C-alpha positions as CSV (number, residue, x, y, z in Angstrom):
1,M,5.8,159.4,151.8
2,H,4.1,158.9,155.1
3,V,5.6,160.4,158.3
4,S,4.4,160.2,161.9
5,V,5.9,161.5,165.1
6,E,5.9,160.2,168.6
7,S,7.1,162.1,171.7
8,I,9.5,160.2,174.1
9,G,9.5,162.3,177.1
10,S,9.8,166.1,176.9
11,L,12.7,166.2,174.3
12,G,12.9,162.8,172.8
13,R,11.2,162.1,169.4
14,K,10.6,159.0,167.4
15,L,10.0,159.7,163.7
16,S,8.4,156.9,161.6
17,V,8.8,157.2,157.8
18,S,7.5,155.0,155.1
19,V,8.5,155.4,151.4
20,P,7.0,153.5,148.4
21,A,9.2,150.8,147.0
22,D,9.1,152.3,143.6
23,R,11.0,155.4,144.7
24,L,13.9,153.1,145.8
25,A,13.6,151.1,142.6
26,S,13.8,154.2,140.6
27,A,16.9,155.4,142.4
28,V,18.5,151.9,141.9
29,G,17.7,151.9,138.2
30,S,19.1,155.4,137.7
31,R,22.4,154.5,139.3
32,L,22.7,151.3,137.3
33,R,22.1,153.1,134.1
34,E,24.6,155.8,134.9
35,L,27.1,153.1,135.9
36,S,26.6,151.2,132.6
37,R,27.7,154.3,130.7
38,T,30.9,154.7,132.6
39,A,31.9,151.2,133.7
40,R,34.8,149.4,132.0
41,L,34.5,145.6,131.8
42,N,36.4,143.2,129.7
43,G,34.6,142.1,126.6
44,F,32.5,145.4,126.4
45,R,33.1,148.6,124.8
46,P,33.1,151.6,127.2
47,G,29.7,152.8,127.7
48,K,28.1,149.7,126.0
49,V,27.9,147.4,129.1
50,P,24.3,146.0,129.4
51,V,22.5,147.2,132.4
52,K,21.7,143.5,133.3
53,I,25.4,142.7,133.6
54,I,26.0,145.8,135.6
55,E,23.2,144.7,138.0
56,Q,24.7,141.3,138.2
57,R,28.2,142.6,139.1
58,F,27.3,145.7,141.2
59,G,23.6,145.3,142.1
60,A,24.1,144.8,145.8
61,Q,26.4,147.6,146.2
62,V,24.3,150.1,144.2
63,R,21.2,149.0,146.1
64,S,22.9,149.6,149.5
65,E,24.2,153.1,148.4
66,A,20.8,154.1,146.9
67,Y,19.0,152.9,150.1
68,N,21.3,154.9,152.4
69,E,21.0,158.0,150.2
70,L,17.3,157.7,150.1
71,V,17.1,157.4,153.9
72,R,19.2,160.5,154.3
73,E,17.0,162.3,151.7
74,T,13.7,161.4,153.2
75,F,14.8,161.9,156.7
76,G,15.6,165.5,155.8
77,E,12.3,165.9,154.1
78,A,10.4,164.4,157.1
79,L,12.2,166.8,159.5
80,R,11.2,169.8,157.4
81,T,7.6,168.7,157.1
82,Q,7.3,168.2,160.9
83,G,9.3,171.4,161.7
84,L,11.8,169.4,163.8
85,Q,15.5,170.3,164.5
86,P,17.5,167.2,166.0
87,V,20.3,167.8,168.4
88,G,23.0,165.1,168.3
89,Q,23.2,162.0,166.1
90,P,19.8,160.3,165.4
91,E,19.4,156.5,165.7
92,I,18.0,155.1,162.6
93,S,16.7,151.6,162.3
94,A,15.2,149.9,159.1
95,E,11.9,148.0,159.4
96,G,10.2,145.6,157.0
97,D,11.1,144.4,153.5
98,A,12.5,147.2,151.3
99,A,11.2,145.4,148.2
100,Q,7.6,146.1,149.4
101,E,8.1,149.5,151.2
102,L,11.0,151.4,152.6
103,R,10.3,151.9,156.3
104,Y,12.5,153.1,159.1
105,T,12.4,154.9,162.4
106,A,14.5,157.7,163.6
107,T,14.9,158.3,167.3
108,F,16.5,161.6,168.4
109,E,16.4,164.6,170.7
110,V,15.3,168.1,170.1
111,A,16.5,171.4,171.6
112,P,14.6,172.7,174.5
113,E,12.6,175.9,174.5
114,F,14.6,178.8,175.9
115,G,11.9,181.4,175.7
116,E,13.1,185.0,175.4
117,I,16.9,185.5,175.2
118,D,17.6,189.1,176.0
119,V,21.4,189.4,175.7
120,S,21.2,193.0,176.5
121,A,20.3,192.1,180.1
122,L,23.3,190.0,180.5
123,A,25.8,191.4,183.0
124,I,29.4,190.4,182.2
125,Q,32.9,191.4,183.3
126,R,35.2,192.2,180.4
127,P,38.9,191.6,181.2
128,V,41.3,194.3,180.0
129,A,45.1,194.2,180.0
130,Q,48.1,195.7,178.2
131,V,51.7,194.8,177.4
132,E,54.2,196.6,179.8
133,E,57.9,197.0,179.4
134,S,58.5,194.4,182.2
135,D,56.5,191.8,180.2
136,I,58.8,192.4,177.3
137,D,61.8,191.9,179.7
138,T,60.3,188.7,181.0
139,M,59.8,187.4,177.5
140,I,63.3,188.2,176.4
141,E,64.6,186.4,179.6
142,T,62.5,183.4,178.6
143,L,64.0,183.4,175.1
144,R,67.4,183.5,176.6
145,Q,66.5,180.6,178.8
146,Q,65.3,178.7,175.7
147,R,68.7,179.3,174.0
148,R,70.8,178.3,177.0
149,T,73.8,176.0,176.9
150,W,75.2,173.7,179.5
151,N,78.8,173.5,180.8
152,V,79.8,170.5,182.8
153,V,81.1,171.5,186.4
154,E,82.8,169.5,189.2
155,R,80.8,171.0,192.0
156,A,77.7,169.9,193.8
157,A,74.4,170.4,192.1
158,R,72.1,173.3,193.0
159,A,68.7,174.6,191.8
160,G,68.8,175.4,188.0
161,D,71.5,172.9,187.2
162,L,71.1,170.1,184.6
163,V,71.7,166.7,186.2
164,N,72.1,163.4,184.6
165,V,70.6,160.7,186.9
166,E,70.6,156.9,187.2
167,N,68.1,155.2,189.6
168,F,66.4,152.1,190.7
169,A,63.5,151.5,193.1
170,V,63.0,148.8,195.7
171,V,59.7,148.0,197.4
172,D,58.9,144.8,199.4
173,G,62.3,143.5,198.5
174,K,61.6,143.6,194.7
175,R,63.8,145.8,192.5
176,F,62.6,148.0,189.6
177,P,64.0,147.5,187.1
178,E,65.1,144.0,187.9
179,V,68.4,144.6,186.0
180,G,70.2,147.8,185.3
181,V,69.0,151.2,186.0
182,E,66.6,153.9,184.7
183,R,68.4,156.8,183.3
184,G,67.0,160.4,183.1
185,V,68.0,164.0,183.0
186,T,66.3,167.0,184.9
187,V,66.9,170.7,185.5
188,V,66.8,170.7,189.4
189,G,63.7,172.5,190.4
190,S,61.7,171.8,187.2
191,N,59.9,168.8,188.5
192,M,60.8,166.9,185.4
193,L,61.4,164.0,187.8
194,L,59.5,163.2,191.0
195,P,60.0,166.0,193.6
196,A,61.6,163.8,196.2
197,I,64.2,162.6,193.7
198,E,64.9,166.3,192.5
199,Q,65.2,167.4,196.1
200,A,67.8,164.6,196.8
201,L,70.0,165.8,193.9
202,I,70.6,169.2,195.5
203,G,74.2,168.9,197.0
204,M,75.2,165.9,194.9
205,A,78.2,166.0,192.7
206,A,78.9,163.6,189.8
207,G,79.4,160.1,191.1
208,D,77.6,160.8,194.3
209,E,74.9,158.3,195.3
210,K,72.1,158.2,198.0
211,T,68.9,156.3,198.9
212,V,65.6,158.3,199.6
213,D,62.0,157.3,200.2
214,V,59.7,158.2,197.3
215,A,55.9,158.2,197.2
216,F,54.9,157.2,193.7
217,P,51.6,158.7,192.3
218,A,48.6,156.4,192.1
219,D,48.7,156.5,188.2
220,W,52.3,155.7,188.0
221,R,53.3,153.8,184.7
222,I,54.8,150.9,186.6
223,A,51.8,149.2,188.3
224,E,53.8,147.6,191.2
225,L,55.0,151.1,192.3
226,A,51.7,153.0,191.6
227,G,50.5,154.5,195.0
228,R,53.4,152.8,196.9
229,T,56.3,154.4,198.8
230,A,59.7,152.8,197.7
231,Q,63.3,153.2,198.6
232,V,65.0,154.7,195.5
233,D,68.8,154.7,194.8
234,V,69.7,157.9,193.2
235,K,73.0,158.5,191.5
236,A,74.2,161.7,189.9
237,T,76.3,161.0,186.8
238,K,76.9,164.5,185.5
239,V,76.2,168.1,186.7
240,S,76.0,170.9,184.2
241,E,75.3,174.7,184.8
242,P,73.5,177.0,182.4
243,H,75.1,179.6,180.3
244,L,72.7,182.2,179.0
245,P,73.4,184.0,175.8
246,E,73.9,187.8,175.7
247,V,71.1,189.9,174.1
248,D,73.5,191.0,171.3
249,A,73.2,191.5,167.6
250,D,73.7,187.8,166.8
251,F,71.1,186.8,169.4
252,I,68.6,189.3,168.0
253,R,69.1,188.3,164.3
254,S,68.5,184.7,165.2
255,F,64.9,185.6,165.8
256,G,64.5,187.1,162.3
257,V,65.3,190.7,163.1
258,K,67.8,191.5,160.4
259,S,69.0,194.8,161.7
260,G,70.1,193.2,165.0
261,Q,68.9,196.4,166.8
262,L,67.6,195.9,170.4
263,E,64.9,198.6,169.9
264,Q,63.5,196.9,166.8
265,F,63.7,193.5,168.5
266,R,61.7,194.8,171.6
267,A,59.0,196.2,169.1
268,E,58.8,192.8,167.5
269,V,58.5,191.0,170.9
270,R,55.8,193.7,172.0
271,S,53.8,193.1,168.8
272,N,53.9,189.2,169.3
273,L,52.8,189.6,173.0
274,A,50.0,192.0,172.0
275,R,48.6,189.5,169.6
276,E,48.8,186.8,172.2
277,L,47.2,188.9,174.7
278,K,44.3,189.8,172.4
279,G,43.7,186.1,171.8
280,A,43.8,185.4,175.6
281,L,41.4,188.3,176.4
282,S,39.0,187.1,173.7
283,A,39.0,183.6,175.1
284,R,38.4,184.9,178.6
285,L,35.4,187.0,177.5
286,R,33.9,184.1,175.7
287,V,34.2,182.0,178.8
288,E,32.6,184.7,180.8
289,V,29.7,185.1,178.4
290,A,29.1,181.4,178.1
291,Q,29.1,181.0,181.9
292,K,26.6,183.7,182.2
293,L,24.3,182.4,179.5
294,V,24.4,178.9,181.1
295,A,23.5,180.4,184.5
296,A,20.7,182.4,183.1
297,F,19.1,179.3,181.7
298,A,19.9,176.9,184.4
299,H,16.3,176.0,184.8
300,V,15.9,174.7,181.3
301,E,16.0,170.9,180.8
302,L,18.7,169.6,178.5
303,P,18.6,166.6,176.2
304,P,19.9,163.8,178.4
305,R,21.4,161.7,175.6
306,L,23.2,164.7,174.3
307,V,24.7,165.5,177.7
308,E,25.8,161.9,178.3
309,A,27.4,161.6,174.8
310,E,29.4,164.9,175.5
311,A,30.4,163.5,178.9
312,R,31.6,160.3,177.3
313,S,33.5,162.2,174.7
314,M,35.3,164.3,177.5
315,A,36.1,161.2,179.4
316,A,37.7,159.5,176.3
317,Q,39.7,162.7,175.6
318,A,40.9,162.8,179.2
319,A,42.0,159.1,178.9
320,E,43.8,159.8,175.5
321,N,45.6,162.8,177.0
322,A,46.7,160.7,180.0
323,R,48.0,158.0,177.8
324,R,50.0,160.5,175.7
325,Q,51.7,161.5,179.0
326,G,52.7,158.0,179.7
327,Q,50.0,157.2,182.3
328,N,48.6,153.7,182.5
329,V,44.9,154.3,182.3
330,G,42.0,152.2,181.1
331,Q,38.5,153.3,180.3
332,V,37.6,156.5,182.2
333,D,34.3,156.8,183.9
334,H,32.2,159.6,182.2
335,A,30.2,160.3,185.4
336,P,32.6,162.9,186.8
337,F,32.3,164.8,183.5
338,L,28.5,165.2,183.5
339,A,28.4,168.7,185.2
340,A,31.0,170.1,182.7
341,A,29.1,168.3,179.9
342,R,25.9,169.9,180.8
343,N,27.4,173.3,180.8
344,R,29.0,172.8,177.4
345,V,25.8,171.4,175.9
346,A,23.8,174.3,177.4
347,A,26.2,176.9,176.0
348,G,26.3,175.3,172.6
349,L,22.4,175.1,172.4
350,I,21.9,178.7,173.5
351,V,24.5,180.1,171.2
352,G,23.0,178.1,168.4
353,E,19.5,179.5,169.3
354,V,20.9,183.1,169.3
355,A,22.5,182.6,165.9
356,R,19.3,181.3,164.5
357,R,17.0,184.0,165.9
358,N,19.4,186.7,164.8
359,D,20.3,185.1,161.4
360,L,24.0,185.2,162.2
361,R,26.1,183.7,159.4
362,L,29.7,182.3,159.5
363,D,32.2,184.8,158.6
364,P,34.7,183.2,156.0
365,K,37.3,185.8,156.8
366,R,37.3,184.6,160.5
367,V,37.7,181.0,159.3
368,N,40.7,182.0,157.3
369,E,42.3,183.9,160.1
370,A,41.8,180.9,162.5
371,I,43.4,178.6,159.9
372,A,46.3,181.1,159.4
373,L,46.8,181.3,163.2
374,I,46.9,177.6,163.7
375,A,49.3,177.1,160.7
376,S,51.7,179.8,162.0
377,T,52.8,177.5,164.8
378,Y,54.0,175.0,162.4
379,E,57.3,174.8,160.3
380,D,55.4,174.6,157.0
381,P,52.3,176.7,157.5
382,Q,51.0,176.1,153.9
383,Q,50.9,172.4,154.5
384,V,48.7,172.9,157.5
385,V,46.5,175.2,155.5
386,D,46.1,172.6,152.7
387,L,45.3,169.9,155.3
388,Y,42.3,171.9,156.6
389,R,41.2,172.8,153.1
390,N,41.2,169.2,152.0
391,D,39.8,167.5,155.1
392,P,36.0,168.1,155.4
393,N,35.9,166.9,159.0
394,L,38.6,169.1,160.2
395,M,37.2,172.0,158.4
396,Q,33.7,171.3,159.7
397,G,35.1,171.2,163.3
398,L,37.0,174.5,162.8
399,Q,33.9,176.2,161.3
400,A,31.7,175.2,164.3
401,R,34.3,176.6,166.7
402,V,34.7,179.8,164.8
403,M,30.9,180.3,164.5
404,E,30.5,179.7,168.2
405,E,33.2,182.3,169.0
406,Q,31.5,184.8,166.4
407,V,28.2,184.5,168.2
408,I,29.6,184.9,171.7
409,D,31.4,188.0,170.5
410,W,28.2,189.3,169.2
411,I,26.5,188.8,172.4
412,A,29.4,190.4,174.4
413,E,29.1,193.5,172.2
414,R,25.4,193.9,173.4
415,A,25.7,192.8,176.9
416,Q,26.1,195.0,180.0
417,A,29.9,194.9,180.4
418,T,32.2,196.0,183.2
419,D,35.8,196.3,182.6
420,V,38.1,194.4,185.0
421,A,41.8,195.3,184.8
422,M,44.4,192.5,185.1
423,S,48.1,192.0,184.4
424,F,49.4,190.5,181.2
425,T,50.7,187.4,183.2
426,D,47.3,186.8,184.8
427,A,45.4,187.3,181.5
428,L,47.5,184.4,180.0
429,R,47.2,182.2,183.0
430,P,44.5,179.6,182.2
431,N,42.8,179.4,185.6
432,A,43.4,182.9,186.8
């Protein structure tokens, strides 16, 4: 096997590989012989199918599989002999006639040189918080809100009431919908509907109707209304007020506390909040460490193709999230995501380099804990566990995330950390 390397810019590499044809022929022959021993064809006893018949029936498929496998195998060999570690997906293109010689080129990027990475010199702020009695009170009130029921009332609606609504919009003399009305329901003040409509509902009793000017968002699902101000006819068809359950023994038992005792219930709530807080604080610490690492190596050039690929992936994810929320979006431009993509790529490369230099290995226990945590939020946890165990792509993605968290935790333990106190609420707030 012959290998040559050409530099394309500072981080790009073009690897040219040539492999003698007899190596491919040997691989094809081996696969055909193996298949002849296992194939079942009409007219032949099992294991007695002639190789020539197998080649006529399956030759093209076997040759393609052997070719692809040989490319993967020799590409790995070539990287090891040249001491190269690609980042991102390589672009591989075949050249010439494989019957004479297997030749291909692989174009890829390599990680930059980061020089010394002294994590002990990294100054970070470590968030600290604890669960207070008031946090338990707030959580129990939230649970009451989740179990609330609604009683129909004859009075006018006010904040916190559940209102059934019918409406239609008119802009430039055109009605939307053309026939009938749109029906919805909202808790007044929750912004489930557009704010102008919710505000109009205050003071309206069942059967009341009014017309209000409503400014529709630019990404509104009806293109003719998007970014326009329309007159909307709003009618309240039913008004209901909330009824919150008492925190009694039945309420407590409904959450799995068999004793029905308030003290034990509060202890369970505290335990759950403490677990949630621990995860939130860990996540905040990891973000802090990643940001400080990226800032410390801001001068290092990053692989441009890898950054662009990450930006395009982020844009695609943003578009998918918007569509799931009912927004009418097409292809999202990746340019606004480039800065965030650079940070993400930089953090990933630095963390990977720290892991390599310090021989850090994936902890299977942390992987199991991560799977269990994900599964615990579903009705059938075991089904989710089995899904991860049986899906290599899902498991690979989870392992990569756990490994990154593991390395960042390792860095945080060795950095210069200053504790910063915060409340439970702030610790759980994403952008606090």
